[in-house]
N, C-alpha and C positions, 0 to 999 in steps of 0.2 A: 438529600432535600438542604438545601442551602436556611439557613434560618434567617436570611434578611430580605429573601425576595419569596419565596416557599417554592421554587425551582427546584426540580428534582434534575439529576443529570443521569443522563440516557446510558444503558449498561454497557455497550458496546464503547465508548468514549476511554480510555485510558491514555492518563496524562503521562505515566513511566515513565522515562527515557531506554530503559532497557530493554522494554519491548523493541522499539528501532534496532536496538545494539542487536538482541536475538537475532533479528531479521541479516540484519547485516551477516554477521556468523554465520546461519544459517543457507543464507546466499553466496557466503566463499568456498564454505563445503560443498555446496551444488557445483560450483565451477569447479573447484579442486576434483571432485569426483568426477566428470566429466571428464577432465584433460585425460585421467587416468585412464579413464572408460576409451575414448578416443588414440591413445598411446597403446593402451591393449589390441584393438582392432587393427589400427595400421600395424601392428607386428607382426599378428595372425596373418594378415591379407597380405604381406611381404614375404613371408614364408609360404605360405599355399599357392598363391600363383604367379607365374612366372612374368605373367607380363604385364606395364606397368599401365596401360589401361584398365587393367581389372583392380588394380587395385586402387587408380583412381576411381572407380566406381564405387569401389564398397566405401572406401572411404568418403568420398562423398556424400553416398546415400545416406551413413547414419551420422557423419557430419551435420547433415540440413535436421534430420529428423530431430538431433541434439539438443543443436543451437534451437529449435523452433520452439522447444519443451521449456530452455533455460529464457529465452525470452520470454514463453506466456508465463511464467513464475516473477521474472521481475516486473512485467507489465500487470498483472494483477495485488502484485506490493505493492506498487507505485498507486496503481489504482488508491487501495488499501489506506495506503499512507494518506493520499488526497483527502479522502473520503472521512477520515480521522479528525483530518483538519479544520475542514471545513466544521464539521460537528463541534470540535471544537468552539471556533468563531462563534456558531449560530450560539451556541450556551452564553459566552461572554455577551452578547450584545444582546440575548433575552435578561439575563442579568442587571444590566446594566439599564437596558429599559425600564424594568421593573423598578428598579431604584430611584429612579428619575420620576416613575409615576407617581411612587409612592408618597414623594416630594409636594404633588403638583396641586394646586388647588381643585378642589371639587367642580367648584364653579367653571371654573379652566377645560379642566376636562371634556365636557362636556361640545363645548366649541372644539375644541382637539381632534375629537372623534368624529363630529359632524363634517370638518374638514379634511380626515383620511378619506372617508366615504366619499 
């Protein structure tokens, strides 16, 4: 809780930049693991199938699924980061509004509230 304004910070907002660094590390690890997995699939497909069309079909199917999963992961991460940023901006605006309201003359406050409604 902020002593000046009385506003409380929501639990979901983390101003710690190490969270973003961890997201980047986790994402990089996920991409590396996907490349290793795709390499293994490609090697197995090449050794198991004689036809280039069969190898392409197997590798293409696996690549599509892996790419979709990684794309979904990063989409969720970007959305989560945007939500956290918007929430932090909202908190900042609320603190500013409360600080300004605390300095406002009570007789002027009623007129401003009526004007807003």
